[in-house]
KEDOMI-307933 format. One record per residue (C-alpha): residue number from 1; residue in three letters; x, y, z. Coordinates in steps of 0.1 Angstrom, whole numbers. Example, Ala and Ser with C-alpha at 12.3 -4.5 7.8 and 13.67 -1.06 7.14 Angstrom:
<recs>
> num,residu,X,Y,Z
> 1,Ala,123,-45,78
> 2,Ser,137,-11,71
</recs>
This chain:
<recs>
> num,residu,X,Y,Z
> 1,Met,251,328,-85
> 2,Thr,277,351,-101
> 3,Leu,305,345,-125
> 4,Ser,338,332,-112
> 5,Ala,367,355,-108
> 6,Lys,383,340,-139
> 7,Thr,355,350,-161
> 8,Lys,349,385,-147
> 9,Pro,365,414,-167
> 10,His,382,443,-150
> 11,Lys,357,467,-134
> 12,His,344,491,-159
> 13,Ile,345,528,-151
> 14,Met,315,544,-168
> 15,Thr,323,572,-192
> 16,Ile,295,586,-214
> 17,Ser,307,591,-249
> 18,Thr,296,620,-270
> 19,Gln,308,603,-302
> 20,Arg,283,585,-324
> 21,Ile,284,547,-320
> 22,Thr,291,529,-353
> 23,Val,293,493,-366
> 24,Ser,331,495,-364
> 25,His,329,508,-329
> 26,Leu,309,477,-318
> 27,Gln,335,454,-336
> 28,Lys,363,472,-317
> 29,Met,344,466,-284
> 30,Lys,343,429,-291
> 31,Gln,380,428,-299
> 32,Gln,387,446,-266
> 33,Ala,363,424,-246
> 34,Glu,342,454,-236
> 35,Lys,306,445,-231
> 36,Ile,280,461,-254
> 37,Thr,248,475,-239
> 38,Cys,215,476,-258
> 39,Leu,179,485,-249
> 40,Thr,148,490,-269
> 41,Ala,134,525,-277
> 42,Tyr,102,534,-295
> 43,Asp,101,572,-290
> 44,Ala,122,603,-288
> 45,Ser,120,607,-250
> 46,Phe,133,573,-242
> 47,Ala,158,574,-270
> 48,Asp,173,606,-255
> 49,Thr,173,592,-220
> 50,Leu,189,559,-229
> 51,Ser,215,576,-251
> 52,Gln,224,602,-225
> 53,Ala,229,573,-200
> 54,Gly,254,557,-223
> 55,Ile,236,528,-240
> 56,Glu,256,519,-272
> 57,Val,227,504,-292
> 58,Leu,190,514,-294
> 59,Leu,168,486,-308
> 60,Val,137,499,-324
> 61,Gly,121,465,-320
> 62,Asp,90,450,-333
> 63,Thr,83,443,-296
> 64,Leu,65,476,-298
> 65,Gly,36,455,-311
> 66,Met,34,439,-276
> 67,Val,46,466,-251
> 68,Val,33,496,-269
> 69,Ala,3,484,-289
> 70,Gly,-8,456,-266
> 71,His,-8,427,-291
> 72,Thr,1,392,-279
> 73,Thr,28,387,-305
> 74,Thr,50,409,-328
> 75,Ile,33,396,-359
> 76,Pro,7,424,-364
> 77,Val,35,450,-366
> 78,Thr,37,466,-400
> 79,Met,64,485,-420
> 80,Gln,43,517,-414
> 81,Asp,45,511,-377
> 82,Met,83,506,-378
> 83,Val,90,536,-400
> 84,Tyr,69,558,-376
> 85,His,88,547,-345
> 86,Ile,122,548,-361
> 87,His,115,584,-372
> 88,Asn,106,592,-336
> 89,Val,138,577,-322
> 90,Ala,160,593,-348
> 91,Arg,146,628,-341
> 92,Ala,162,626,-306
> 93,Lys,196,625,-324
> 94,Pro,210,598,-301
> 95,Thr,247,590,-300
> 96,Ser,236,554,-298
> 97,Leu,235,533,-330
> 98,Ile,199,528,-341
> 99,Leu,191,492,-349
> 100,Ala,158,488,-368
> 101,Asp,137,456,-368
> 102,Met,123,443,-401
> 103,Pro,88,433,-392
> 104,Phe,70,400,-401
> 105,Met,70,392,-438
> 106,Ala,89,423,-447
> 107,Tyr,119,404,-461
> 108,His,106,371,-476
> 109,Asn,126,377,-508
> 110,Thr,156,398,-518
> 111,Asp,137,425,-537
> 112,Ile,111,430,-509
> 113,Ala,139,430,-483
> 114,Leu,159,456,-501
> 115,Lys,129,479,-507
> 116,Asn,118,477,-470
> 117,Ala,154,481,-457
> 118,Ile,158,513,-476
> 119,Lys,126,526,-460
> 120,Leu,139,519,-425
> 121,Met,173,533,-432
> 122,Gln,158,565,-447
> 123,Ala,136,568,-416
> 124,Gly,168,569,-395
> 125,Gly,179,533,-389
> 126,Glu,216,526,-391
> 127,Met,215,488,-391
> 128,Ile,187,464,-400
> 129,Lys,178,433,-379
> 130,Met,162,402,-394
> 131,Glu,152,369,-379
> 132,Gly,162,337,-396
> 133,Gly,189,312,-404
> 134,Ala,210,304,-434
> 135,Trp,181,309,-458
> 136,Leu,188,347,-452
> 137,Thr,223,346,-467
> 138,Pro,214,359,-502
> 139,Ile,193,387,-486
> 140,Val,222,396,-462
> 141,Gln,246,396,-491
> 142,Ala,223,419,-512
> 143,Leu,218,444,-484
> 144,Asn,255,444,-476
> 145,Gln,264,451,-512
> 146,Gln,241,481,-510
> 147,Gly,258,495,-479
> 148,Ile,231,484,-455
> 149,Pro,246,467,-424
> 150,Val,226,437,-411
> 151,Cys,221,422,-377
> 152,Ala,211,386,-377
> 153,His,187,371,-351
> 154,Leu,189,334,-341
> 155,Gly,175,311,-314
> 156,Leu,140,321,-304
> 157,Thr,127,341,-333
> 158,Pro,94,357,-321
> 159,Gln,81,362,-357
> 160,Ser,81,324,-360
> 161,Val,63,318,-327
> 162,His,35,298,-342
> 163,Leu,59,276,-361
> 164,Leu,80,271,-330
> 165,Gly,49,262,-310
> 166,Gly,53,291,-286
> 167,Tyr,80,310,-268
> 168,Lys,103,281,-261
> 169,Ile,141,277,-255
> 170,Gln,159,269,-287
> 171,Gly,191,249,-292
> 172,Arg,188,222,-265
> 173,Pro,188,191,-288
> 174,Pro,224,187,-302
> 175,Glu,212,187,-338
> 176,Gln,194,220,-332
> 177,Ala,224,235,-315
> 178,Lys,246,225,-344
> 179,Gln,221,241,-368
> 180,Ile,221,274,-349
> 181,Met,259,274,-349
> 182,Asn,260,267,-386
> 183,Asp,235,294,-393
> 184,Ala,256,319,-373
> 185,Leu,287,311,-393
> 186,Ala,268,312,-426
> 187,Leu,253,346,-418
> 188,Gln,286,360,-408
> 189,Gln,301,347,-441
> 190,Ala,273,365,-459
> 191,Gly,282,398,-443
> 192,Ala,262,402,-411
> 193,Lys,279,426,-388
> 194,Leu,261,418,-356
> 195,Leu,242,387,-341
> 196,Val,214,385,-316
> 197,Leu,209,352,-298
> 198,Glu,176,349,-279
> 199,Cys,167,322,-254
> 200,Val,193,296,-261
> 201,Pro,214,276,-235
> 202,Tyr,243,296,-222
> 203,Glu,268,270,-233
> 204,Leu,257,273,-269
> 205,Ala,257,311,-267
> 206,Gln,292,309,-253
> 207,Ala,304,286,-281
> 208,Ile,290,308,-308
> 209,Thr,304,340,-293
> 210,Lys,339,324,-293
> 211,Glu,335,310,-328
> 212,Val,322,341,-347
> 213,Leu,342,372,-353
> 214,Ile,312,396,-352
> 215,Pro,298,409,-319
> 216,Val,270,387,-303
> 217,Ile,243,403,-282
> 218,Gly,223,380,-259
> 219,Ile,189,381,-244
> 220,Gly,182,350,-223
> 221,Ala,215,336,-237
> 222,Gly,236,338,-206
> 223,Pro,266,358,-194
> 224,Tyr,292,350,-220
> 225,Cys,279,370,-250
> 226,Asp,297,402,-261
> 227,Gly,267,422,-250
> 228,Gln,232,422,-237
> 229,Val,198,435,-248
> 230,Leu,165,438,-229
> 231,Val,131,452,-237
> 232,Thr,132,485,-218
> 233,Pro,97,482,-202
> 234,Asp,108,448,-189
> 235,Met,141,462,-176
> 236,Leu,121,489,-157
> 237,Gly,95,465,-143
> 238,Leu,67,481,-162
> 239,Thr,53,449,-177
> 240,Asn,31,425,-158
> 241,Lys,53,394,-165
> 242,Gln,89,392,-155
> 243,Phe,109,366,-175
> 244,Lys,138,345,-161
> 245,Phe,163,365,-181
> 246,Thr,151,400,-170
> 247,His,157,421,-139
> 248,Asn,138,451,-125
> 249,Phe,166,477,-125
> 250,Leu,142,505,-114
> 251,Leu,133,487,-81
> 252,Asn,149,506,-52
> 253,Gln,165,531,-75
> 254,His,162,567,-62
> 255,Asp,176,583,-94
> 256,Gly,146,574,-115
> 257,Ile,147,559,-150
> 258,Gln,181,572,-160
> 259,Gly,196,559,-127
> 260,Ala,181,524,-135
> 261,Val,196,526,-170
> 262,Lys,230,535,-157
> 263,Glu,228,506,-132
> 264,Tyr,219,483,-161
> 265,Ile,249,495,-180
> 266,Arg,272,492,-150
> 267,Arg,261,456,-143
> 268,Val,264,445,-179
> 269,Lys,298,461,-183
> 270,Asn,311,445,-151
> 271,Ala,297,411,-160
> 272,Glu,273,413,-130
> 273,Phe,242,409,-153
> 274,Pro,232,385,-167
> 275,Thr,244,358,-143
> 276,Leu,238,320,-146
> 277,Glu,206,326,-126
> 278,His,192,345,-156
> 279,Ser,204,318,-181
> 280,Phe,190,286,-196
> 281,Thr,207,252,-197
</recs>
């Protein structure tokens, strides 16, 4: 299943920018209805490859705990781990914006959050990502006041996997959907500059994307977000398990990894990925 002609944007002609991507650039992309592409990077080689291909945002995600270190969750990832990998990505001097994950329990109060955000920014991060709802608003405000841009993460929040009872779709019950919407609005009001929605019904993601003014990046959130993120090893078919919301872009690609990345960018920009087949209801 693909999007209808009414929902498809004009075909995007890929042009690789040599200009550094900034927060304001992402905001402009939302305003111009240009899809934002994001992939994870954990080292200099992949950071350079993805940036050269034209990816706008590199997420140095705590998913490294699973796809690099082999853990079953992201919870064992430490600040030391994050600082090390952000340093590696930053040394590649990518033109992509470097989005840095705050690991488990690194932001449970404002003072701790500010201390750890400074470490990630000094390592080379350019925006900090945190999982959580409206309870994060004082922390987002404090970081924003200190010039640290924040990306909020709602829906399936992997650091809360034990509380959620596993990796389950979030936002199906109406009251839960309303809470996610309210959290998104509260975090935007607090100063968040970007929002990641993970594993929520596509109708909810569509409604939130229309309601908030900041860009919304989806993963397992359907085709109507302002952009898309995937874990790079998943996108390349390097992991044992393929999730509903992923696609192996390396399969049948004769141009190797960079060709697969460019195909991912092309499909996201042209609203060919994700489709409703990659979405939850």
